[in-house]
C-alpha positions in Angstrom: 0.0 0.0 0.0 1.4 3.4 -1.0 0.3 6.8 0.3 1.3 10.0 -1.5 0.5 13.4 0.0 0.8 16.3 -2.3 0.9 18.8 0.5 4.4 17.6 1.4 5.2 15.6 -1.8 5.9 12.6 0.4 5.5 9.1 -0.8 5.1 6.3 1.8 4.8 2.6 1.6 3.0 1.1 4.5 3.9 4.1 6.5 7.6 4.0 5.6 8.9 7.0 3.7 10.0 6.3 0.1 12.6 8.8 -1.2 11.3 10.8 -4.1 12.9 14.1 -5.2 10.8 17.3 -5.6 10.3 17.4 -9.4 9.4 13.7 -9.8 6.9 14.2 -6.9 5.4 17.1 -8.8 5.1 15.1 -12.0 3.5 12.2 -10.0 1.0 14.7 -8.5 0.0 16.0 -11.9 -0.5 12.5 -13.3 -2.5 11.3 -10.4 -4.8 14.4 -10.5 -5.5 13.5 -14.1 -5.7 9.7 -13.6 -6.9 7.9 -16.7 -6.2 10.9 -18.9 -3.2 11.2 -21.3 -1.1 14.1 -19.9 1.1 15.5 -22.7 4.8 16.3 -22.2 4.0 19.9 -22.8 1.3 19.9 -20.2 3.8 18.5 -17.7 6.4 21.1 -18.7 3.9 23.9 -18.0 2.7 22.5 -14.7 6.1 21.5 -13.3 8.8 23.6 -15.0 6.8 26.6 -16.3 7.0 28.1 -19.7 9.6 30.7 -19.0 12.4 28.5 -17.7 15.4 27.4 -19.7 16.2 23.8 -19.0 17.0 20.5 -20.7 13.3 19.6 -20.4 13.3 16.2 -22.2 16.1 14.9 -20.1 14.5 16.2 -16.9 11.1 14.7 -17.6 12.6 11.3 -18.5 14.6 11.4 -15.2 11.4 12.2 -13.3 9.4 9.3 -14.9 12.2 6.9 -14.2 12.4 8.0 -10.6 8.6 7.6 -10.1 8.7 4.1 -11.6 11.6 3.1 -9.3 9.8 4.4 -6.2 6.6 2.6 -7.1 8.3 -0.6 -8.3 6.7 0.0 -11.7 8.1 -0.7 -15.2 7.6 0.8 -18.7 7.1 -2.7 -20.2 4.4 -3.8 -17.8 3.0 -0.6 -16.2 0.8 -0.8 -13.1 0.9 3.0 -12.4 2.4 5.0 -15.3 2.0 4.2 -18.9 4.0 5.8 -21.7 2.0 7.0 -24.6 4.6 7.2 -27.5 5.1 10.6 -29.0 2.4 12.1 -26.7 3.0 11.8 -23.0 2.0 9.7 -20.0 -1.1 8.2 -18.4 -1.7 7.2 -14.8 -3.4 3.9 -15.2 -4.2 2.7 -11.7 -8.0 3.2 -11.3 -9.3 5.2 -8.4 -11.3 3.4 -5.8 -14.2 4.9 -3.7 -13.5 8.3 -2.0 -12.8 8.1 1.7 -15.3 9.8 4.1 -14.8 13.4 5.5 -12.5 14.9 6.6 -10.5 12.8 4.2 -12.8 13.3 1.3 -10.0 14.4 -1.0 -8.2 11.1 -0.5 -8.7 8.2 -2.9 -7.8 4.6 -2.8 -6.3 3.3 -6.0 -6.8 -0.2 -7.2 -3.1 -0.7 -7.6 -2.5 0.2 -4.0 -1.8 3.9 -4.0 -3.7 6.4 -1.7 -3.4 10.0 -2.7 -4.1 13.1 -0.6 -4.7 16.3 -2.6 -5.0 19.2 0.0 -2.3 21.8 -0.5 -0.1 23.5 -3.1 3.6 23.9 -3.5 3.2 27.5 -2.3 2.7 26.3 1.2 6.0 24.5 1.1 7.7 27.6 -0.2 6.1 29.8 2.5 7.4 27.5 5.2 10.9 27.5 3.8 13.1 29.9 5.7 14.7 32.6 3.5 18.3 31.6 2.7 21.0 34.0 1.6 23.6 31.5 0.4 24.4 30.2 -3.1 25.9 26.7 -3.2 28.1 25.9 -6.2 28.1 22.2 -6.9 31.2 20.6 -8.6 30.7 20.7 -12.3 30.1 17.3 -13.9 32.6 16.0 -16.5 30.4 14.4 -19.1 33.0 14.2 -21.9 34.1 10.7 -21.1 37.7 12.0 -20.9 39.1 11.6 -17.4 41.7 14.3 -18.0 38.8 16.8 -18.2 38.1 16.3 -14.5 40.8 18.9 -13.8 39.1 21.4 -16.1 35.7 20.8 -14.5 37.1 21.3 -11.0 39.0 24.4 -12.1 35.9 25.9 -13.7 33.9 25.2 -10.5 36.5 27.1 -8.5 36.6 30.0 -10.9 32.8 30.4 -10.8 33.0 30.4 -7.0 35.7 33.1 -7.1 33.8 35.3 -9.6 30.5 35.1 -7.7 32.4 35.9 -4.5 34.2 38.9 -5.9 31.3 40.3 -7.9 29.5 42.3 -5.2 26.5 40.0 -4.8 24.7 40.2 -1.4 24.6 36.4 -1.2 27.1 34.1 0.6 28.9 31.8 -1.9 29.7 28.3 -0.8 31.9 26.1 -2.9 34.0 24.0 -0.7 31.5 21.9 1.4 31.9 18.2 1.2 28.3 17.7 0.2 29.0 19.7 -3.0 31.6 17.3 -4.1 29.5 14.1 -4.0 29.1 12.1 -7.2 26.0 13.0 -9.3 24.3 9.7 -8.4 24.5 10.6 -4.7 23.5 14.2 -5.0 20.4 15.5 -3.2 19.7 19.2 -4.1 17.2 19.7 -1.3 19.7 18.3 1.3 22.3 20.7 -0.1 19.9 23.6 0.4 18.9 22.5 3.9 22.4 21.8 5.3 24.0 24.9 3.8 21.0 27.2 4.2 21.2 27.9 0.5 18.4 29.6 -1.4 20.0 28.8 -4.8 22.3 26.1 -6.2 24.5 26.2 -9.3 24.9 23.0 -11.3 27.3 22.6 -14.2 28.0 20.2 -17.0 31.1 19.9 -19.2 30.2 18.1 -22.5 31.8 17.3 -25.8 30.8 19.3 -28.8 32.8 18.0 -31.9 36.3 19.5 -31.5 35.2 21.9 -28.7 33.6 21.5 -25.3 30.1 22.7 -24.3 29.5 24.0 -20.8 26.0 24.3 -19.3 25.6 26.1 -16.0 22.2 26.0 -14.3 20.9 28.5 -11.7 18.2 26.7 -9.6 16.1 28.3 -6.9 15.3 26.2 -3.8 13.3 24.6 -2.3 11.0 24.2 -5.4 14.0 23.5 -7.7 12.9 26.0 -10.3 15.4 26.7 -13.1 15.9 30.4 -13.3 18.6 30.5 -15.9 20.9 28.4 -18.0 24.2 29.6 -19.5 25.3 27.6 -22.6 28.7 28.2 -24.1 31.0 26.4 -26.6 34.7 26.8 -26.3 38.0 25.2 -27.2 40.4 24.3 -24.4 43.8 25.0 -26.0 44.3 27.3 -23.0 42.4 25.7 -20.2 43.1 28.4 -17.6 42.0 31.2 -19.9 38.8 29.3 -20.9 38.0 28.6 -17.3 38.2 32.3 -16.4 36.3 33.5 -19.4 33.4 31.0 -18.8 33.4 31.8 -15.1 33.0 35.6 -15.8 30.2 34.9 -18.3 28.3 32.6 -15.9 28.7 35.0 -12.9 27.6 38.0 -15.0 24.4 36.3 -16.3 23.5 34.7 -13.0 23.8 38.0 -11.1 21.1 39.6 -13.3 18.7 36.9 -12.1 19.6 37.2 -8.4 18.5 40.8 -7.9 22.1 41.9 -7.3 24.4 44.4 -9.0 25.4 43.0 -12.5 28.9 41.6 -12.5 31.4 42.8 -15.1 32.1 40.4 -17.9 35.3 42.1 -19.0 37.4 42.4 -15.8 
């Protein structure tokens, strides 16, 4: 028996908490609220990410669906909860049972064993989150497949921390905490925000792009994990130190404009 409460975005199995990150939980809430209907990928994008965010949406949604299925013990091949509708979207296929009596009238028992409480919005969670004045910069991920690029990714991370720290922003910049250096598979953004009292987190990716590298830097607001901005830049690395510094200045300059702080110079 599963129980999912959209007020807290908590999923429990027989009373035991099942770990589910914020965005997968939001996607699950949308699918359950439209149980039996086909929810398109664009509908999910608007409901969870918004239309004005800049994010690798396809990758993000695929990750969310995979996390939901893992949490529920579901599968794409033999779905009991979430069915993929090719080229369209997803459908929550577990039928709703009879509604429970008041005061739990908004809770439903699902035939597949999932009870859902729909009673609050994400705004309540945001309101209860204490204001945080720190920005946590997570170690940039080396996605090139070239181990030697680890040094470049680390150097770029440190350069971004330095630029944000020196740029006159009124936020505290944290870049050396152990939790920020964990491998991607062990990363928990909400835990980072809570432990470091961070209102924002910076995530970065270093990728291959033909003979050049592509760097993506994401500015994410916590606790709702909203993408505020993404910097995308292609560079060669014939001079790694120069490239690190140029990219760090560009990232810091663009991010500062979305943090309500004095814009940083992109030329110093």
